[in-house]
C-alpha positions in Angstrom: -20.4 -45.4 96.8 -17.9 -42.7 97.5 -14.9 -42.5 99.8 -16.3 -39.6 101.9 -19.7 -37.8 101.9 -20.2 -34.6 103.8 -23.9 -34.6 104.2 -26.7 -32.2 105.4 -24.6 -29.1 105.4 -25.1 -25.7 103.9 -22.6 -25.4 101.0 -21.0 -22.0 100.4 -19.0 -22.9 97.2 -16.5 -20.0 97.3 -17.7 -18.2 94.2 -19.9 -15.7 96.1 -23.0 -17.6 95.1 -25.9 -18.0 97.7 -25.7 -20.9 100.1 -27.3 -24.2 99.1 -28.2 -27.4 100.9 -26.0 -30.0 99.2 -24.0 -33.1 100.0 -20.3 -33.0 98.9 -18.8 -36.3 97.7 -15.0 -36.9 97.7 -13.1 -39.8 96.0 -9.3 -39.9 96.4 -7.9 -36.4 96.1 -10.9 -34.8 94.3 -14.4 -33.6 94.8 -16.5 -35.8 92.5 -20.0 -34.4 93.0 -22.4 -32.2 94.8 -25.8 -33.8 95.4 -29.2 -33.2 96.8 -29.6 -34.8 100.2 -29.8 -38.6 100.3 -28.7 -39.1 96.7 -25.3 -40.5 97.5 -23.6 -43.0 99.8 -20.1 -43.3 101.1 -17.7 -45.4 103.2 -17.2 -42.4 105.5 -20.0 -39.9 106.3 -19.5 -36.6 107.9 -22.6 -35.2 109.4 -22.7 -31.4 108.7 -26.2 -30.6 109.7 -26.4 -27.1 111.0 -22.8 -26.5 109.7 -21.3 -24.6 106.8 -19.3 -26.5 104.2 -16.9 -24.4 102.1 -13.6 -24.7 100.3 -10.4 -24.8 102.3 -9.0 -21.3 103.1 -6.1 -20.1 101.0 -3.7 -17.9 102.8 -2.3 -15.6 100.1 0.3 -14.0 102.5 2.2 -16.4 104.7 5.8 -16.6 106.1 5.9 -20.3 106.8 8.9 -20.9 104.4 11.1 -22.3 107.2 8.7 -23.0 110.0 6.8 -25.6 107.9 10.0 -27.7 107.8 10.2 -27.5 111.6 6.4 -27.7 112.2 5.1 -29.8 109.3 1.7 -30.4 111.0 1.1 -26.7 110.5 -1.1 -26.7 113.6 -1.8 -22.9 113.7 -2.8 -23.0 110.1 -4.9 -26.2 109.7 -6.8 -25.6 112.9 -8.1 -22.3 111.5 -9.1 -24.0 108.2 -6.1 -23.0 106.1 -5.4 -25.7 103.5 -3.0 -23.8 101.2 -0.3 -21.3 102.0 1.6 -18.9 99.7 5.0 -18.4 101.2 7.9 -16.3 100.0 6.3 -13.0 100.7 7.7 -9.5 101.7 10.8 -10.0 99.6 12.1 -13.1 101.5 11.9 -16.6 100.2 13.6 -19.9 101.1 15.2 -20.2 97.7 17.3 -19.7 95.6 20.1 -19.6 98.2 23.1 -18.4 96.2 25.9 -16.4 97.6 25.2 -15.1 101.0 21.4 -15.4 100.8 21.3 -18.2 103.3 22.4 -15.7 106.0 19.0 -14.1 105.7 17.4 -17.3 107.0 20.0 -18.3 109.6 18.1 -17.1 112.6 14.8 -18.8 111.6 16.6 -22.0 110.6 18.4 -22.2 114.0 15.1 -21.6 115.8 13.3 -24.4 113.9 16.4 -26.8 113.8 16.3 -26.7 110.0 19.4 -27.5 108.0 19.7 -25.1 105.0 21.0 -27.8 102.7 19.5 -26.6 99.4 20.3 -24.0 96.8 17.7 -24.0 94.1 14.0 -23.6 94.3 13.6 -27.1 93.0 15.7 -28.5 95.8 13.7 -26.5 98.4 10.3 -27.7 97.1 11.6 -31.3 97.0 12.6 -30.8 100.7 9.1 -29.7 101.5 7.6 -32.6 99.5 9.8 -35.1 101.3 9.0 -33.6 104.7 5.2 -33.8 104.0 3.0 -31.1 105.5 -0.6 -30.9 106.6 -1.2 -28.0 104.3 -0.6 -27.4 100.6 2.3 -25.0 99.9 3.2 -22.7 97.0 5.8 -20.0 96.9 7.0 -16.8 95.5 10.7 -15.8 94.9 11.9 -13.0 97.2 13.5 -10.0 95.4 15.4 -9.3 98.6 16.7 -12.9 98.6 17.9 -12.5 95.0 19.5 -9.2 95.9 21.2 -10.6 99.0 22.6 -13.5 97.0 23.8 -11.6 93.9 24.4 -8.0 95.0 24.9 -8.3 98.8 23.5 -6.4 101.7 25.1 -3.0 100.7 23.2 0.0 99.5 24.3 -0.1 95.8 22.8 -0.6 92.4 23.3 -3.9 90.7 25.4 -3.9 87.6 23.9 -5.0 84.3 25.5 -8.5 84.8 24.1 -8.7 88.3 20.6 -7.7 87.1 20.8 -10.4 84.4 21.8 -12.9 87.1 18.9 -12.0 89.3 16.4 -12.2 86.4 17.8 -15.6 85.4 17.5 -16.9 89.0 13.9 -15.7 89.1 13.1 -17.3 85.8 14.8 -20.6 86.7 12.8 -20.6 90.0 9.5 -20.0 88.3 10.3 -22.8 85.8 10.9 -25.0 88.9 7.5 -24.1 90.3 7.4 -20.6 91.9 4.4 -18.4 91.2 6.1 -15.0 90.9 8.3 -12.5 92.8 7.8 -10.5 96.0 9.4 -7.4 97.4 9.8 -6.1 101.0 10.6 -2.4 100.5 11.0 -1.5 104.2 13.6 -4.2 104.9 17.3 -4.2 104.0 18.6 -4.9 101.4 15.1 -4.8 99.7 14.8 -1.1 100.6 17.8 -0.3 98.5 16.2 -1.5 95.3 15.1 1.2 92.8 11.7 1.2 91.1 13.5 0.4 87.8 15.1 -2.7 89.3 11.7 -3.9 90.5 10.1 -3.3 87.1 12.8 -5.5 85.6 12.1 -8.3 88.0 8.3 -7.9 87.6 8.6 -8.0 83.8 10.4 -11.4 84.1 7.7 -12.8 86.4 4.9 -11.3 84.2 6.4 -12.8 81.0 6.1 -16.3 82.7 2.6 -15.7 83.8 3.5 -14.9 87.4 2.6 -12.1 89.9 4.4 -9.3 91.7 3.5 -9.1 95.4 4.8 -6.2 97.4 5.2 -5.0 101.0 5.2 -1.5 99.6 7.8 1.1 100.4 5.7 2.9 103.0 2.4 2.2 104.8 2.2 5.4 106.8 2.7 9.0 105.7 4.0 7.9 102.2 1.4 5.1 101.6 -0.2 6.9 98.6 3.1 7.3 96.8 4.0 3.7 97.7 0.8 2.3 96.2 1.4 4.4 93.1 4.9 2.9 92.8 3.5 -0.6 93.0 1.0 0.3 90.3 3.7 1.7 88.1 5.7 -1.5 88.5 2.7 -3.6 87.4 2.0 -1.3 84.4 5.6 -1.1 83.1 6.5 -4.6 84.0 3.2 -6.0 82.5 2.6 -8.1 85.6 -0.3 -8.5 87.9 0.3 -6.8 91.3 -0.8 -7.9 94.8 -0.3 -5.2 97.4 0.5 -7.0 100.6 -1.4 -6.4 103.9 -2.8 -3.1 102.8 -3.2 -0.5 105.5 -2.5 3.0 106.8 -0.3 3.1 109.8 -0.1 5.9 112.4 -3.0 7.9 113.7 -2.2 10.9 111.6 -2.5 8.8 108.5 -5.8 7.0 109.2 -8.2 7.5 106.4 -5.6 7.5 103.6 -6.8 4.1 102.5 -9.8 5.9 101.0 -7.3 7.6 98.6 -5.3 4.5 97.9 -8.4 2.4 97.1 -9.5 5.0 94.6 -6.0 4.9 93.1 -6.2 1.1 92.8 -9.7 1.2 91.3 -8.5 3.8 88.7 -5.5 1.7 87.8 -7.7 -1.4 87.2 -9.9 0.8 85.0 -6.8 1.7 83.1 -5.8 -1.9 82.6 -3.4 -2.6 85.4 -4.3 -5.9 87.2 -3.8 -4.8 90.8 -5.4 -6.1 94.0 -4.5 -6.5 97.6 -4.8 -8.5 100.8 -5.6 -7.6 104.4 -5.6 -9.1 107.8 -8.3 -8.4 110.5 -6.2 -6.9 113.2 -5.2 -3.3 114.2 -1.6 -4.2 114.9 1.2 -5.2 112.5 4.2 -7.2 113.4 7.8 -7.6 112.2 11.4 -7.4 113.4 12.2 -4.6 115.8 15.2 -3.5 113.8 12.8 -2.5 111.0 12.5 0.8 113.0 16.1 1.7 112.1 16.7 4.1 109.2 17.8 2.4 106.0 21.3 3.8 106.1 21.8 2.2 109.6 21.0 -1.2 108.1 23.4 -0.9 105.2 25.9 -3.8 105.2 23.9 -6.4 107.2 24.0 -7.5 110.8 27.8 -7.0 111.7 27.6 -3.4 110.3 24.3 -2.7 112.2 25.7 -3.9 115.5 28.8 -1.9 115.0 26.8 1.2 114.5 24.7 0.5 117.5 27.9 0.1 119.6 29.3 3.5 118.4 27.9 6.3 120.7 28.0 9.0 117.9 26.2 6.8 115.4 23.7 5.6 118.0 22.9 9.3 118.8 22.4 10.0 115.1 19.9 7.0 114.9 18.1 8.3 118.0 17.7 11.7 116.4 15.9 10.1 113.4 13.3 8.7 115.8 12.0 12.3 116.3 11.5 13.1 112.7 8.2 12.0 111.1 9.1 13.6 107.8 12.0 11.4 106.8 12.0 10.1 103.2 11.7 6.5 104.5 8.9 5.0 106.6 9.7 6.1 110.1 7.7 4.0 112.5 8.6 5.4 115.9 7.3 9.0 115.4 4.3 7.7 113.5 3.2 5.2 116.2 4.9 6.3 119.5 7.0 4.1 121.7 4.0 3.3 123.8 2.4 1.5 120.9 5.4 -0.7 120.1 5.2 -4.0 122.0 8.4 -6.2 122.0 8.1 -10.0 121.5 9.9 -13.1 120.5 12.8 -12.9 122.9 15.4 -15.7 122.6 17.2 -15.0 125.9 15.4 -16.3 129.0 16.3 -13.3 131.1 14.5 -10.9 128.7 11.3 -12.9 128.4 9.8 -11.0 131.3 9.4 -8.2 128.8 7.4 -10.3 126.4 4.5 -8.4 124.9 5.2 -5.2 126.8 5.5 -1.7 125.3 8.9 -0.2 124.9 7.9 2.6 127.4 7.1 0.1 130.1 10.3 -1.9 129.5 12.3 1.4 129.5 10.8 2.4 132.9 11.7 -1.0 134.4 15.3 -0.7 133.1 15.7 2.9 134.1 16.4 4.0 130.5 14.9 6.2 127.8 12.7 4.3 125.4 15.1 4.7 122.5 18.1 3.4 124.5 16.0 0.5 125.8 15.0 -0.5 122.3 18.5 -0.3 120.9 20.0 -2.2 123.8 17.5 -5.0 123.4 18.4 -5.2 119.7 22.0 -5.7 120.6 21.3 -8.2 123.4 19.1 -10.3 121.2 21.5 -10.1 118.2 18.8 -8.4 116.2 16.7 -11.5 116.5 13.7 -9.8 118.2 10.2 -9.0 117.0 7.7 -6.3 117.8 3.9 -5.8 117.4 3.0 -2.3 116.4 -0.5 -1.1 117.4 -1.0 1.4 114.6 -4.2 1.0 112.6 -7.8 2.0 113.0 -10.6 -0.6 112.8 -12.5 1.7 110.4 -9.6 1.6 108.0 -9.3 -2.2 108.3 -13.0 -2.7 107.6 -12.8 -0.3 104.6 -10.0 -2.2 103.1 -11.5 -5.6 103.9 -14.9 -4.8 102.5 -13.5 -3.8 99.1 -14.3 -6.5 96.5 -10.6 -6.7 95.5 -9.5 -7.7 99.0 -8.2 -11.2 99.8 -7.6 -12.3 103.3 -4.0 -13.1 104.2 -2.6 -13.8 107.6 0.9 -12.5 107.3 1.6 -15.3 109.9 3.6 -18.4 110.4 3.1 -22.1 110.9 3.3 -22.5 114.6 2.1 -24.7 117.4 1.3 -24.6 121.1 4.2 -27.0 121.8 6.9 -25.8 119.4 10.0 -23.6 120.0 8.0 -20.3 119.4 5.4 -21.2 122.0 7.8 -19.9 124.7 7.2 -16.3 123.7 4.4 -14.2 122.3 3.5 -14.2 118.7 1.0 -12.2 116.7 -2.5 -13.7 117.0 -2.9 -13.6 113.2 -0.9 -16.8 113.0 -3.7 -18.7 114.8 -6.9 -16.7 114.3 -7.1 -14.7 111.1 -9.7 -16.6 109.1 -12.1 -17.5 111.9 -11.9 -13.9 113.1 -13.0 -12.6 109.7 -16.0 -14.9 109.8 -17.0 -14.3 113.4 -16.3 -10.6 114.0 -16.7 -9.1 110.5 -19.2 -11.3 108.6 -21.4 -12.6 111.4 -21.2 -10.0 114.2 -20.6 -6.7 112.4 -22.2 -7.9 109.1 -19.6 -6.1 107.1 -20.4 -8.5 104.2 -22.4 -11.6 103.7 -20.9 -14.9 104.8 -20.6 -16.1 101.2 -18.5 -12.9 100.4 -16.2 -13.6 103.3 -15.6 -17.1 102.0 -15.0 -15.8 98.5 -12.2 -13.5 99.9 -10.6 -16.6 101.5 -11.0 -19.1 98.7 -11.7 -18.5 95.0 -10.4 -14.9 94.9 -6.9 -15.6 96.3 -6.8 -18.8 94.2 -7.4 -16.6 91.1 -4.8 -14.1 92.2 -2.1 -16.7 92.8 -3.0 -18.8 89.7 -4.3 -21.9 91.4 -6.7 -23.5 88.9 -8.0 -26.5 90.9 -8.6 -24.9 94.3 -10.8 -22.3 96.0 -14.2 -23.6 94.7 -16.4 -26.5 95.8 -17.1 -28.1 92.4 -16.7 -31.4 90.6 -13.1 -32.0 89.7 -11.7 -29.6 92.1 -9.2 -30.6 94.8 -10.7 -32.1 98.0 -9.7 -29.1 100.2 -12.8 -28.6 102.4 -13.7 -26.9 105.7 -16.8 -27.6 107.8 -17.5 -25.0 110.5 -20.2 -24.2 112.9 -21.4 -20.6 112.3 -22.8 -20.5 115.8 -19.5 -21.1 117.6 -16.7 -20.3 115.2 -14.3 -17.7 116.7 -10.7 -16.9 117.1 -9.3 -17.3 120.7 -5.7 -16.0 120.1 -5.0 -12.7 121.7 -1.9 -10.5 122.1 -1.8 -11.6 125.8 -2.4 -15.3 125.0 -1.3 -15.7 121.4 -0.7 -19.5 121.2 -4.4 -20.5 121.2 -6.4 -22.4 118.5 -9.8 -21.2 117.3 -13.1 -22.9 118.0 -15.9 -23.9 115.7 -13.7 -25.4 112.9 -15.0 -28.9 113.1 -13.6 -30.7 110.1 -10.8 -29.9 107.6 -10.0 -32.1 104.5 -6.8 -31.6 102.6 -6.7 -33.4 99.2 -9.5 -35.6 100.4 -7.8 -36.6 103.7 -9.5 -35.8 107.0 -6.9 -33.6 108.7 -9.1 -32.1 111.4 -11.8 -34.3 112.8 -14.3 -33.0 115.4 -12.0 -30.1 116.1 -8.8 -32.2 116.6 -5.8 -32.5 114.4 -5.5 -36.1 113.1 -1.8 -35.6 112.4 -2.5 -36.4 108.7 0.0 -34.8 106.3 -1.7 -34.9 103.0 -0.6 -31.5 101.8 1.0 -31.1 98.4 3.7 -28.8 97.0 1.9 -26.8 94.4 4.0 -25.7 91.4 3.2 -23.2 88.7 3.2 -24.7 85.3 5.3 -22.5 83.0 5.2 -23.2 79.3 8.6 -22.7 77.5 8.3 -21.6 73.9 
């Protein structure tokens, strides 16, 4: 007699093995057996006839560090079958908050009504554990967060003492449970870090069994060189590398992923443990001020706003928007203003522009596109986002099909009733995993369903270092998804982004039913997952 028995379903166990008709038994937090039909009994039975039963999805690339504290039910995540999130990506993490590092989170914290009352990684993870969330959470340490706290937001190299301080903060955070270090090399102050600085941090993470995840230095014209840099960091830092949301941005750069994938395959053949993740959309999303040249972001928000207020400096910034061949990733000439859609307005009077391209906003305001974009940054105190329609579906499918690809949303924990529901968000926060299954596995038949599930479960678990998740097997955690292959689909769009998927019928997190018949039960059985570091 078991606690829960999921019976009559087709089990896809996460390893890539062929489907099998088995019943899955759960006692407490764990899976305790897989049986042939009618061989087991339970207090609670879930009828999965005609449905697929698979491990809970593991989002290897999430930005829910702060939003989970404001939205612990994690509606946009659990409703699409995500049971575990890896936060702390793209160089930004919620801890350690030394020096001025908390300033990097101030806007998010205000939006989600979160009090930044911790300093260490241990204190942040305890805060998460006390809050209780509907999903499991694990984290990386942001290299940008370290730099912000120790070096500051200026474009300068750390001293030897500062470098030692950053490495110690990283090591301490990993001993307290973090799984490695991440970088965001298009953001300030992360873009000011040299390759050697990143190698030093990666070597610390690698020595403790952790990973180096990177939003690389360029994803458009310079993407090949940026991938090569990430590989070099892994090789010289002796650390496994996860290239974040791999893609080639800008029409003139489409097809370059064929070169980068060969580069990655060769690096693995040479002994560098490098892989990557991808999301199933043709648009990226980040803060609008990421379009500014790095020199214009030197010194942080006050310095940026001062430059935008100075006519001469503003004109200099506008001139850079015309030059595709800058040494940094220059999004505007790569994509065009017509493909940059602004979102996430905080001021009510600007929300009429939500999810509109800069060109349309500029026409309505009677301004040039560059002036309109810069003015909106000032009006919104730099707290404004944008969606960049810049990838080809052929490239996305090429990257996604590669056996080294994991699926990562690059999204946030959100809800249809929370503070972010007032303005558009990227649909990846709500629909990433069902979209991969529906559009790419079932409709386009890019790969078999069991391969899609592997990319969402056992493979990201292996990359992160999660030993007890990602596979349906005896002794593994009771993180389970039951979905209907006939109806599963994402419903979130760029026009209507706050919309839950369909076809995800049941979700168990650590043996607790968290989605039942397509409805959130408000269960909060998620755990804070910590890396176990052995100290010699």
